[in-house]
N, C-alpha and C positions, 0 to 999 in steps of 0.2 A: 457329516463333513460337507462343506461347501467349497466349491473352487471359483474364486472371483475372477471376473474377465480380466485381460491384460491392463487395460487402463481404468483405474478407479478415479476418474474425475467426477464432476457433479453428476453426469448422466449414469456412470458406473457405480457411484454411491447409492444412487436411488434404487438401482437394480439389485445391488447387495442388500440394502435394506428390506426390500420386498422379499428377497429370497430367505432372508433371516426369519422374517414375519411368518412366511410359509412353512418353514421348517421348525420353528419353536412351537410346536404343538403341546398340549398338556402332557407332562411327565419328561420331557426333553429339558435337561439341564446344562448339559454339555455341549460346546460348539467348537470344532475345529476348522479353521479357514486355511485351506492349501494355497499358499501365496506364491507358489512356484512360477506362475504365469504373469503376475503383477508386474508391470514396467513402470507405473506412475501412481502416485498417491496424492489425492487432493486434501484439502481441510475438511470438506464434506465425508470423505471416507474415514479420516481420523475421528470424526464425530460419531460416525456409525460404531466404530471399534469401541469407544468409550462407552457409549450408551449400551451397547450389547454386553460388555465387559461387566458394567454395573448391574444390569438386570440378572445376568447369569450368577454373578457373586451373590446377589440377594437371594436367588433361588437356590443356593446350596451348590452351584456348579461352576463352571469355568469357561472363558473363552480363550483359546490358544491360536496363536498365529504360528503355522508350520512353514519350514523352508521358506523363509523371507529372503528374497534376492537382496544383493548388496545396496542397489540404489533405494529401494524401499525401506530397508534397514536404516539407512543414513538419514532419510526423512523422519523416520520415527524417533531417531536418536536426537537429531537436533530440535525436534518438537517436544522432547523430554517425555516420550511415551514408552521409551525402553524399559524403565524401571517400573512402569504401571502395568503394562500388558504382558502376560505370560507368553513365552514364545519356545519353540522346539525346533531343533536342527532338521527334522524331517517329519512327515506326515506319520510314519511308523512310530517314531518317539513320542509325537503328541498323543496318538491313540493309546499307546502303552502306558502313558503316564496320567491319563485322566483318572481324576479322583485322587491322585497323590501329588499332583503339581502344587507348589506353594502358590498362594494368592497374595499379591502385593497388597498392602494397606497403606503404602507410601502417600503422604499429602504433600509431596514435594513438587517439583517441577512438572511432573506429569499429571498432576491431580487437575481436574476440571475447575475452572475459575469460579469462584462464588459470585454471585449477583447482588449481594447486599450493598447498601450505599449508606453514607453518612451525611448528615446535614452540615452544610458549611456557611460561614456568614457571606454576605454579599456586598459588603461596603467597599468603598474605595481605598486604596492603600494610604496609610497615614505616615509612613517613614519620610522624615524631612529630606532624606538624600534622594528622594523620587521627584523627578521633574514632571510637570503637568502641562499638557497641551489641551486646552478646552475649546471646541469648534461647535457649530450648529449641529453638526452630525453625531457628535459624541466626545468622549474625553479619552485621552491616552495618558497613561501614567508610566513614566520611562524610568527603568533603572538601568544604570551602565553596566555592561557586561565585561567583555575581555577586549584588550587591545590587540594589535597584530593585524596582518592582512587577511582578507576573506576573498574567496574565489567562486565562481561557478565552473566546475570542471565538466568537460564535455567528452562522452565517448560516442563515437559514431557521427551522424549528422541527420538532423531532422529533415533535411531535404531529400535524404534517400528514402525516408518513410514517406514523405509527400509524393515522391515519384514512384513509389512501390518498386524500388530496386534494391531491396535489402537482400543479400546473398549470404550463404554460410561463411564466407570469408570476411563479411561486414558484422559478424555477430561477436560480442565480447562477453567475457565470462568474469564474475566478480562475487567474493564472498559477501554474504549479508552485512556482516561487522564492519565492512570497509566503506560502507555506503549508508550511513545512519539516516540521511534525508536525501532522497532522490527520487526522480520522476523520469518516465520515458516509455518506450516499447520495449516489452521483455516477456519471459515465460520461465518455467522450470522444467527440467528433465535431464535425464542422464545422457541419453542420445539425441542426436539431430532430429530424428522423426517424432520424437516425444513432444517437441515444443515448436520447431520452426515454422510450420504452417499453421501455428495456433497464436503466435505472438500478438499481444494486445497491449492496452494501456496498463502501466504498472507503477508502483510506488513503493519505496522503502521508508519507513518511518517507525520510531519507537521499536527498533529491533525486529519489525516484521517485513514481510515481502508480500505484497498483494498484486496480483494480476488478473486481467480480464480475458481469459481465452476467446479467441475467434472461432468458437465451435458451434455458434447459432443458439447457444443456451442463454447467454447474458448473465452468467453466474461466475462472480470473481472467485478465485481461489486465494486463501488467506492461510499463510503459514507463518508460525511464531517459533523461530528457532531459539530453543533454550541453551544449546550447547553447539556453537558454530565452530566446528573443526575443519571446516572447508569442505565437506564431502558433498553437500548440495549447493549448487552454484547458481546465482542469479544470471540468467542469459539475456542479453539485451542487443537490440539493433540500434538504440539510440538511449543516451542516459545522460542527464543533467543533474549533478549533485552539488550539494553545499560542502565547500571546504573551509575550515577554519571555525573558530569559536564565534558564538553569537556576540555581536558588539553591543546590542541593547536588548533587554527583556522588557516587553511592553504589555501592560494590562489595559485592554481596550473595553469600553463600555459604551454602548449606543445611547443616544439621546431618545430613541423611540423603541417600543418593543419589537417592531418589526425589523429592526436593524438596519444595516447599511449593506450596499452591494460590495462585492469583492472590488470592483473597479473604485468605488468611493473609499473603501478603506485603504486601498494602495495610494490613492491620492493624498490621504491623511498622512501615511507614512512617509511619503515623498515630502510633503510640505514640512513636516517637522524636521526631517533630515537636512533640508536646505537651510533651515534657520539654526539648527544646532551643530551642524558638522560642516565645516568649511571644506573638508576633504571629500565630500559626497560627490559621486561622479554620475549619478543618474540611474543607477541598477541596484536592486536588492534581491537577496534571497531569503526566504523565511520558512520556519516551521510553526505550525499553530495548533493549539487545542481550542476549539470554538464551540459555542452555542449557536447553531444555525437554524433559523426559523425557516429557511427554504433552500434546497440544493437543486440546481439545474445541472444536469450531467450530459456528457457526450462520450463517444468512443467509436473507434474503428470497428467495423463488423466483419472485415477480411483482413487476414494477415498481409501487410505490405511488402510482400516479398516478390521477387523478380517475375516468378511464375504467374503471379495474379496481375501483372502489371496492366494498366488500362490499355486497350487496344488503340484509343486516340492519342496516346503519348502524353497526355496532360497530367497534372497533378491530381491526387485524389481529392484535393480540395476544390478543384475547378468545378464550377456550377454544373458542367455536364456530367460530372463524376461523384459529385458530393452525397446526392441521395442514395446512390448504390453503395457507397462505402462507409457512410457514418449513420449512427442513430444519434439523435439529440432531443432535448426536453423542451418543449414549448410550455409546459407547465411543470411546476416543481416536481422532481422525482421523489423528494423525500421532504418532509415538514417537521420541524421540531426536533432535530436530531443534535447529536454530538458529532462533531467532525474533526478529524486529524488531517492537516493539511500541509502539504509541501510544495514549494514551487518558487518562482522567481518572476520579477517584473522589470520593465525599464520604463523610465520618464521620457518620452519623446520630446518634451520642451528642453531637455538637456543637450550638451554636446556630446553625443555617444561615440565621436570619433576617437576619444581618448582610449576606447577599449580595442583589443585585437579584434579586427573585424572578421576575420576567418570564423573564430569560434563564437563571437555573437550571433553571426548570421546562421550558425548551425544549431541555435537553442530555441530561437522563437519562430513562429509562424502564424498566419492569419486563420482563424477558424471561423467559417462563414456563420455558424451558428452563434457567434457573438455579434451582438450589436456593435458596430464599429465605433471606437473611440479614437478621437484624433491625438490624444495627448498621452496614450499610454499603450503598452503590449504586455499582456501577461500569460503565464504559462503555469498552471496549478493543477494538481490532482488531490482528491479528497477521499478519505475512507470514512465511511458513516457507520455510527453506533446508535443504539438506543440512548435517550438522554442519561447523562451521567452527571453527577454534581461537580461543579468548578469551584475549587477553593480560592480563597484569597491568596494574594502573593505572586511570586515570580517564577516559582520553581516548574518551568516547562517540562523538563524531562520526567519528573515525578508525575505531573499531571498527565501526560501522555501514556506513561507507564501504567498508570491506574486505570485508564480508559482501556488499554489492551488487555489488562488482567481481569477487570470486572465487567467490561461492557459486552453487549451482545452485538457482534459484527452482522451489519445489514448489507454494506455494498461499497463499491469503489468505482469511481469514474474520474475521466478528464473533468474538471470542474469549469463551467461557464462562468463568466464574469457577472451575470446577473445573481448568482447566488448570494445569499445574504447572511450577515454575522451580526449577532446582538450583543455577546460578550466574549472575549478571548484572552488567552495568554499567548504572546508571539515572540519568537525568537528571531531577531533580524540581523543579517549579515549585510553590511554596506560594501558592496562588490568593488574590489580594486581592479579586477580584469576577469576575463573569461578565456580559459586555457585548457589544453588537452588533459584528459585523464590518463596519466602515465601509468597508473596501477591496474587498470583494466587489462586483461590479457586478450589479445585478438584472436579470433577464430573460435569456432563451435566445437 
């Protein structure tokens, strides 16, 4: 029997993995994990559970999770692991039932994803209903999506993050399923102490929530809720989310293998919108499944909460504070990866006074790690996976789901504008306004 430590984050999962390695000597086939003290489960811990379960089953034994607390059980449930991993109400019940507990053979939601891939064509779309924009940088093939208004909804204020003045009263809670595409500052945990002083960069995309805890490890936590019944909530000090259906689905193909930068891609999206959509106001929100020759990342390394507020009273992005508060890439962090991206951008050459200024100003900020661009401001996060095949067509949601299901998760970061894209399927919302997120529940 092994008793895991209270917090099974990346470090705790490593310790658990080592404890299992030490305990599983020849002849040991059964493992009971006494979960009584576990207060937090990360994606790394879930991977240890599944790996151990598989090796024990192959050896004719079992892995049993005993006395799983409510919050940890909720994480296992929404991740689809409840039907996969044997559990017992108590350590005594687990020990008594060893050898007679049924072993699940389900290949359903809790099964580990396969890593096979299928070849897809890479030609341009040929549907005559598709509009085409060809530039020196590349081609955009545009299929009309839905009509109706689209918004960026804001919970909290990016300026509270920049001033490191996030307090428990300024934390919002939200179900995963209500934020299909969003970015911001956040974390996961049942109690305030589980996440508040660790909140970092976060994104929701494709039914997942990924966050980068400020625990000095630099290891994102990746959770895929299979059954979102509201037990595990996204906690956020600032969140900007896409609201409304995508107005366009765009297939992008770069003219050169090295791709275009995110700044260049946004410029292309702005220009085609000005040509095609008289109602375009100068802001877009997007979600994207992309082939990325290079990813430049950044991220806060300390939770921007009031107790960490800089003594000089300046923003954490101020030159006097920036190096202490942020890590950022001068060379690509990743090359040749598949990226899932969510974010938004504004064209500074447009009259942005048409938007509600209070919430526009709560969404964007200047990151000194970006090379200044006089014509635009972007705010994007990326989840990186090992390379996955990109199918022809415009089914963005299916493409994102395939990456989440079949891809190997690598990383998540705030994405700098120098990151490059060679091919992508993009869902675009042409923003009517920035407005408050009325669905987020205030308070931790």
